[in-house]
C-alpha positions in Angstrom: 141.5 -65.0 160.3 139.0 -64.7 157.5 135.3 -64.3 158.0 132.4 -66.1 156.3 132.4 -66.5 152.6 130.7 -63.8 150.6 127.6 -64.6 148.5 129.5 -64.5 145.2 132.0 -66.9 146.6 129.2 -69.3 147.4 127.9 -68.8 143.9 131.3 -69.8 142.5 131.2 -72.8 144.7 127.7 -73.6 143.4 128.9 -73.2 139.8 131.6 -75.7 140.4 128.9 -78.1 141.6 126.8 -77.2 138.7 125.2 -73.7 138.9 122.2 -74.9 136.8 121.6 -77.9 139.1 118.8 -77.5 141.6 121.5 -77.0 144.2 123.0 -74.1 142.4 119.7 -72.5 141.6 118.8 -72.4 145.2 122.2 -70.9 146.2 122.0 -68.2 143.5 118.4 -67.3 144.5 119.3 -67.2 148.2 122.3 -64.9 147.4 120.0 -62.6 145.5 117.6 -62.5 148.4 120.4 -61.6 150.8 121.5 -58.8 148.5 118.0 -57.4 148.5 117.8 -57.5 152.2 121.1 -55.7 152.6 120.0 -53.1 150.1 116.8 -52.5 151.9 118.7 -52.0 155.1 121.0 -49.5 153.4 117.9 -47.6 152.2 116.5 -47.5 155.7 119.7 -46.4 157.4 121.7 -44.3 154.9 121.2 -40.6 154.2 123.8 -40.6 151.4 122.1 -40.1 148.0 124.6 -42.3 146.1 124.2 -45.1 148.6 120.4 -44.8 148.3 120.5 -44.8 144.5 122.8 -47.9 144.5 120.6 -49.7 147.0 117.5 -49.0 144.9 119.3 -50.3 141.9 120.3 -53.5 143.8 116.7 -54.1 145.0 115.3 -53.5 141.5 117.9 -55.6 139.7 118.1 -58.5 142.1 114.3 -58.7 142.4 114.0 -58.8 138.6 116.6 -61.6 138.4 115.0 -63.7 141.1 111.6 -63.3 139.5 113.1 -64.5 136.2 114.8 -67.4 138.0 111.5 -68.5 139.6 109.7 -68.3 136.2 112.4 -70.4 134.6 112.3 -73.0 137.4 108.5 -73.3 137.0 108.8 -73.5 133.3 111.4 -76.3 133.5 109.4 -78.0 136.3 112.5 -78.1 138.5 112.4 -77.9 142.2 115.4 -76.0 143.7 117.0 -78.1 146.4 117.3 -76.5 149.8 120.8 -77.3 151.0 123.4 -76.6 153.6 125.0 -73.8 151.6 121.8 -71.8 151.2 120.8 -72.4 154.9 124.3 -71.2 155.9 124.0 -68.1 153.8 120.7 -67.2 155.3 121.9 -67.8 158.8 125.0 -65.6 158.2 122.9 -62.9 156.6 120.4 -63.0 159.5 123.3 -62.6 162.0 124.8 -59.7 160.0 121.8 -57.8 158.8 
């Protein structure tokens, strides 16, 4: 039995529905936030230098991408749509992390 879909799988699903739609933007942003949360957890728990370096890179990169996404959304005057997919991703992440 397979577990819950991974964030990139949800992003692919969003792309098929139109990644640049308000729905897709919300899903992509949410996936980035989940990756940031997981990376911060890795920083807090791991003593491995390589894991720490990768986690720092994830936080830095995903934070930068999400900031750019928010700036673009504001510039385009588009409101991302909260949706079942993003809520499900957040719920799964909260249960896992």
